[in-house]
C-alpha positions in Angstrom: 267.3 155.2 8.7 265.2 152.5 6.9 263.1 150.6 9.3 262.2 146.9 8.8 258.5 146.5 8.1 259.1 142.8 7.4 260.0 141.9 11.0 257.8 144.6 12.5 255.0 142.6 11.0 256.1 139.0 11.2 258.5 139.0 14.1 256.1 139.2 17.1 256.4 135.7 18.3 259.9 135.2 17.1 261.7 134.6 20.4 259.6 131.5 21.2 260.3 129.7 17.9 263.7 131.0 16.7 266.1 129.7 19.4 269.7 129.0 18.6 270.5 125.6 17.2 273.4 124.3 19.3 275.3 122.7 16.4 275.1 125.9 14.4 276.0 128.0 17.5 279.1 125.9 18.0 280.2 126.6 14.4 279.5 130.3 14.8 281.4 130.5 18.1 284.4 128.6 16.7 284.8 131.2 13.9 284.5 134.1 16.4 286.9 132.6 19.0 289.5 135.1 20.1 287.5 138.1 18.9 287.1 140.8 21.5 284.6 143.0 19.7 281.8 141.6 17.6 279.0 143.5 15.7 275.9 141.5 15.0 274.1 143.0 12.1 270.4 142.2 11.6 270.7 140.9 15.1 267.0 140.1 15.8 266.6 138.6 19.3 270.3 137.8 19.5 270.2 134.0 19.3 273.7 133.4 18.0 275.5 136.2 19.7 278.8 134.9 21.3 279.7 134.9 24.9 283.0 136.1 26.3 283.4 139.2 24.2 281.9 142.7 23.7 279.0 142.5 21.3 277.1 145.4 19.8 273.8 144.4 18.0 272.5 146.4 15.1 268.8 145.8 14.3 266.2 148.0 12.4 263.0 146.4 13.8 261.6 147.8 17.0 259.5 144.6 17.4 262.6 142.5 17.3 264.5 144.8 19.6 261.6 144.6 22.1 262.0 140.8 22.3 265.8 140.8 23.1 266.4 139.4 26.6 267.3 141.9 29.4 270.9 140.4 29.5 271.4 140.6 25.8 274.1 142.8 24.2 273.3 146.5 23.8 271.5 147.2 20.5 271.6 150.1 18.1 268.6 150.7 15.9 270.1 151.2 12.4 270.1 149.8 8.9 272.7 147.4 7.5 273.5 149.7 4.6 274.7 152.5 6.9 276.2 151.1 10.0 276.8 153.8 12.6 280.3 152.5 13.3 283.8 153.7 12.4 286.0 151.8 10.0 287.6 148.7 11.5 285.9 149.3 14.8 285.3 145.6 15.5 287.3 142.4 15.2 284.4 140.6 13.5 280.9 141.1 12.2 278.2 138.5 12.3 275.0 138.3 10.2 272.6 135.4 10.7 269.9 134.6 8.1 269.3 138.2 7.4 271.2 139.4 4.3 268.4 138.3 1.8 266.0 140.6 3.7 268.2 143.7 3.2 266.9 146.4 0.9 270.4 147.1 -0.4 272.3 143.9 0.3 275.3 145.0 -1.8 275.8 148.2 0.3 275.2 146.1 3.5 277.9 143.6 2.6 280.3 146.4 1.8 279.5 147.8 5.3 280.4 144.5 6.9 283.8 144.6 5.1 284.3 148.2 6.2 283.6 147.6 9.9 285.7 144.5 10.6 288.4 142.3 9.0 286.5 139.1 9.9 283.0 138.4 8.5 280.8 135.5 9.5 277.5 135.2 7.6 274.9 132.5 7.9 273.4 132.4 4.4 271.4 130.2 2.2 272.1 128.3 -1.1 268.6 128.9 -2.5 268.9 126.3 -5.3 269.6 123.6 -2.7 266.9 125.0 -0.4 264.3 124.9 -3.2 264.7 121.1 -3.4 263.2 120.7 0.1 260.1 118.5 -0.1 257.9 121.1 1.5 258.6 123.5 -1.4 258.9 121.1 -4.2 255.8 119.0 -3.4 253.4 121.4 -1.6 254.4 125.0 -2.1 255.4 125.6 -5.7 254.8 129.4 -5.4 257.1 129.6 -2.4 259.6 127.5 -4.3 259.6 129.9 -7.2 260.1 132.8 -4.9 263.0 131.0 -3.1 264.8 130.4 -6.4 264.5 134.2 -7.1 265.9 135.2 -3.7 269.1 137.2 -3.6 271.8 137.1 -2.5 272.6 133.5 -2.1 275.5 132.1 -0.3 277.8 132.1 -3.4 277.2 135.8 -4.0 277.8 136.7 -0.4 281.0 134.7 -0.4 282.2 136.7 -3.4 281.2 140.0 -1.9 282.9 139.5 1.4 286.0 137.7 0.1 285.2 134.4 1.8 287.9 132.0 2.8 285.5 129.2 3.8 281.9 128.2 3.0 280.7 125.4 5.4 277.5 123.4 5.1 275.3 123.6 8.1 273.2 120.5 8.2 269.8 120.6 9.8 269.6 118.0 12.6 266.5 116.0 13.5 265.8 117.9 16.6 266.5 121.4 15.1 265.7 124.1 17.6 265.9 127.1 15.3 262.6 127.3 13.5 263.9 128.1 10.0 262.0 126.9 7.0 263.6 123.5 6.9 263.6 122.9 10.7 260.9 120.3 10.6 262.0 118.2 7.7 261.3 115.0 9.6 258.5 116.4 11.7 256.0 117.4 9.0 253.1 117.9 11.3 254.7 121.0 12.6 254.0 122.8 9.4 250.3 122.5 10.1 250.7 124.8 13.1 250.1 128.5 12.1 252.4 129.8 14.8 255.3 127.8 13.4 254.6 129.1 9.9 254.2 132.7 11.3 257.8 132.6 12.6 259.4 131.4 9.4 259.8 134.4 7.0 259.6 132.3 3.8 256.1 131.2 4.8 254.9 134.2 6.7 255.6 136.5 3.7 254.1 134.2 1.1 250.7 134.4 -0.5 248.3 133.1 2.3 246.1 131.3 -0.3 249.1 129.5 -1.7 250.3 128.4 1.7 246.8 127.3 2.7 246.6 125.1 -0.4 249.9 123.5 0.4 249.1 123.0 4.0 245.7 121.4 3.2 247.5 119.0 0.8 250.1 118.2 3.3 247.5 117.5 6.0 245.7 115.1 3.7 248.9 113.3 2.8 249.8 112.9 6.5 246.4 111.6 7.4 246.4 109.1 4.6 250.0 108.0 5.2 251.1 109.2 1.8 253.8 111.5 3.1 255.3 108.9 5.4 255.4 106.3 2.6 257.0 108.8 0.2 259.6 109.9 2.6 260.4 106.7 4.5 264.1 107.3 3.8 264.1 110.3 6.1 263.5 108.1 9.1 267.1 106.8 8.7 268.7 110.2 8.6 270.2 112.2 11.5 270.5 115.4 9.5 270.0 116.8 6.1 271.5 119.5 3.9 268.8 122.1 3.1 271.1 124.8 1.8 272.1 126.6 5.0 275.7 127.8 4.8 278.2 129.5 7.1 280.2 131.9 4.9 283.5 133.1 6.6 286.0 135.7 5.5 289.2 136.7 7.3 
């Protein structure tokens, strides 16, 4: 089994900052309605696991497993590329913001297709994501890495035979601390605990992140950021590239 050094390192405070966003959770639950058995692959702390059905979580990181609530679904420590489950053993598989961290994402996606006829994957359109002001204005190195990330939502859709790709807008009061969560609350990115629980920032070159955060702090103090992004005050949500990819 391949463990997950990424989340063993960066996932220690995950449960406090990566809570389920209700609007996203509603969409996930809608697509899993009627499923009796669901496998959550790369399950982490289980934020988007559905109620009312039997769920088995698959997670390689001991750190993440240790943060799962006592009442959470049972968890198997295993890798996405070799799920310890028989063919068609579930009604649906779920994978939330995880595929781009898999060492062998092609094998992992094939495993999703093997295990269940329905696949629900929360993925990212990285080109759209790279347009986010935090990356385009303050973190060019992270932006370059974002553009190179694989697989994006389109590749995942192709691999799992998607029948629907739905935009998941990020609301103003986003609860799940993904990279774009604080698009209208820029002061949050000055908090190191916020950055530590966003993989795109936690895994980036610390010097590059420090430079960007220093520049952002100066722009906030001088009113430059608020002047430049006054239009965001009028928005209730924004498309930052998050996609729900559904097959079956």
